[in-house]
C-alpha positions as CSV (number, residue, x, y, z in Angstrom):
1,M,92.9,116.8,91.7
2,S,95.2,114.2,91.4
3,A,97.8,116.5,93.6
4,F,95.5,116.4,96.0
5,F,94.5,112.4,96.0
6,N,98.3,112.2,96.1
7,R,99.0,114.2,99.4
8,L,95.9,112.3,100.8
9,W,97.5,109.3,100.0
10,A,101.2,110.5,101.8
11,Y,99.2,111.3,104.9
12,F,97.4,108.2,104.7
13,A,100.9,106.5,104.7
14,A,102.6,108.5,106.9
15,S,99.8,107.9,109.7
16,V,99.7,104.2,109.2
17,F,103.9,104.2,109.6
18,V,103.2,106.2,113.0
19,L,100.5,103.7,114.2
20,V,103.0,100.6,113.2
21,L,105.8,102.4,114.6
22,T,104.3,103.5,118.0
23,G,102.3,99.7,118.4
24,G,99.4,101.4,117.3
25,A,98.1,103.0,120.7
26,F,99.2,105.4,123.2
27,G,98.7,103.2,125.9
28,K,95.8,101.1,127.1
29,N,93.0,102.3,129.8
30,F,90.9,100.3,131.8
31,T,87.9,101.2,134.2
32,I,87.3,100.0,137.5
33,D,83.7,100.8,138.5
34,D,82.2,100.9,142.1
35,S,80.4,98.0,141.9
36,A,83.4,95.8,140.3
37,P,83.4,92.2,142.3
38,E,87.1,92.0,142.8
39,G,89.9,94.5,144.0
40,V,87.5,97.1,145.6
41,T,87.2,97.1,149.6
42,Y,84.9,99.6,151.3
43,L,85.8,99.9,155.1
44,P,84.7,99.8,157.8
45,D,81.5,97.7,157.2
46,G,78.2,99.8,157.1
47,F,80.2,103.3,156.1
48,W,79.4,102.8,152.4
49,S,76.1,102.6,150.6
50,F,75.3,101.0,147.1
51,E,73.7,104.0,145.2
52,L,69.7,103.3,145.4
53,S,70.2,101.6,148.6
54,C,71.2,104.7,150.3
55,P,69.7,105.4,153.2
56,F,70.2,109.2,152.9
57,C,67.2,109.4,150.5
58,A,67.7,113.1,149.9
59,L,70.8,112.1,147.9
60,Q,70.0,110.5,145.1
61,P,71.7,111.4,141.7
62,D,70.8,110.7,138.7
63,P,71.5,106.8,137.6
64,S,71.6,107.6,134.1
65,Q,74.5,110.0,134.3
66,A,76.7,107.6,136.4
67,F,79.1,105.2,134.8
68,N,77.8,102.2,134.5
69,R,74.5,103.5,136.6
70,T,76.0,102.7,139.9
71,W,77.6,104.3,142.9
72,H,78.9,104.1,146.2
73,V,78.3,107.1,149.1
74,S,79.7,107.6,152.4
75,V,78.8,110.2,154.7
76,F,81.1,110.8,157.5
77,D,80.6,113.0,160.9
78,T,83.6,113.8,163.1
79,D,81.1,112.8,165.6
80,D,80.9,109.6,164.2
81,V,83.3,106.9,166.7
82,L,85.4,104.9,164.4
83,L,88.7,103.4,164.5
84,D,89.1,104.0,160.9
85,T,88.2,106.6,158.5
86,P,86.0,105.5,155.8
87,Q,87.8,104.7,152.9
88,I,88.3,102.6,149.5
89,N,91.3,100.4,148.5
90,I,91.4,99.8,145.1
91,A,94.3,97.2,143.5
92,F,95.4,98.4,139.9
93,S,98.4,98.0,137.5
94,G,99.7,100.8,135.3
95,T,101.5,103.9,135.4
96,F,98.7,106.2,135.8
97,V,95.5,106.7,137.9
98,E,92.4,108.8,137.7
99,V,89.5,108.8,140.1
100,Y,85.9,110.3,139.2
101,T,83.3,110.8,141.7
102,I,80.0,112.7,141.7
103,L,80.0,115.6,143.5
104,A,76.6,117.4,145.6
105,D,75.8,121.0,145.6
106,T,72.4,122.3,146.9
107,I,70.6,119.0,146.3
108,P,67.8,119.1,143.8
109,G,64.2,120.0,146.2
110,G,65.6,122.6,148.1
111,L,67.5,120.6,150.0
112,S,71.2,121.5,151.1
113,T,74.0,119.5,151.9
114,T,76.4,121.6,154.3
115,D,79.1,118.9,153.8
116,P,81.9,119.5,151.2
117,T,83.6,116.5,149.7
118,R,87.1,116.3,151.4
119,M,89.5,113.4,150.4
120,N,92.8,112.1,151.0
121,F,94.7,109.9,148.3
122,F,97.3,107.5,149.3
123,I,99.3,105.6,146.6
124,D,101.1,102.4,148.0
125,G,100.3,103.7,151.5
126,A,101.8,107.0,151.1
127,L,99.8,110.3,150.9
128,S,99.7,111.5,147.4
129,G,97.1,114.1,147.4
130,S,94.0,115.5,148.3
131,F,90.7,117.2,147.0
132,V,88.2,119.6,148.4
133,H,84.9,120.4,147.0
134,N,82.5,123.1,148.8
135,P,79.1,123.1,148.1
136,G,77.9,125.6,145.4
137,P,74.6,127.3,145.6
138,E,72.9,125.5,142.5
139,A,70.6,122.7,143.0
140,R,72.6,120.1,141.0
141,F,74.9,116.8,141.1
142,L,78.3,117.3,138.9
143,Y,79.0,114.0,137.4
144,N,82.2,112.6,135.9
145,Q,84.1,114.7,138.0
146,L,88.2,113.8,137.9
147,V,89.3,114.3,141.5
148,Y,92.7,112.6,141.1
149,S,95.2,112.0,138.6
150,N,98.5,110.9,138.8
151,S,100.6,110.2,135.5
152,S,103.9,109.6,137.6
153,L,103.8,105.6,139.1
154,S,106.3,103.3,138.4
155,E,105.3,100.4,136.3
156,G,103.4,97.6,138.4
157,E,100.8,97.0,141.0
158,H,99.5,99.4,143.1
159,V,96.6,100.0,145.6
160,I,95.1,103.4,145.7
161,S,93.3,104.1,148.7
162,L,90.4,107.1,148.8
163,Q,89.9,108.1,152.1
164,H,87.5,110.8,154.0
165,K,89.7,113.7,155.4
166,P,89.4,112.5,159.3
167,D,89.1,116.1,160.7
168,A,86.1,117.0,159.1
169,S,82.4,115.8,158.0
170,S,82.4,115.1,154.4
171,I,80.3,113.0,151.9
172,I,81.8,111.4,148.7
173,F,80.2,109.6,146.0
174,F,82.7,107.2,144.5
175,D,81.6,106.2,140.4
176,Y,84.5,104.9,138.8
177,L,88.4,104.5,138.5
178,V,90.8,104.9,135.3
179,H,94.3,103.2,135.1
180,G,96.8,102.2,132.7
181,D,100.0,102.4,131.1
182,L,101.2,105.9,129.2
183,D,102.4,105.8,126.1
184,S,105.7,103.9,126.3
185,A,107.2,104.7,122.8
186,S,109.0,107.7,124.1
187,E,110.8,105.5,126.8
188,S,114.2,104.3,126.4
């Protein structure tokens, strides 16, 4: 038994040494909720609805499944006459960013959304990715869905823009964003 405890103690001591050597963490993450009072801008005015105040009554996810029980939703139709494509601009700092949404398949209660989720992502004004989700046949919402991830950002301040793709109708339920710095122990 004493050999077991000696190995356990050695493992514990090595683990503490590694944590001290790496600064005790593998980076820091921060979450920005859709309802954050600063750093999140929804454009144009009137094209984003806040959670339960959504005028599209059939499109109501379960608040208990959403981060912080909130979301913003936008429905974009190519017939809408707009000068700007509906978008969300979020200021953040760090070397990585992840965007999470709620995705709609067939809406519970038998209603169907024919509009997929179609998004473009811009980092500091440059197109950085896109995402498309075509509604499935099941009556459900999909929560905490990672729709964009970028871990190759330079250190510093950035702005991510999440936009409807302007060439097709779309629905977006924005829930939250995670950002931060990746482990810098391996950097020289």
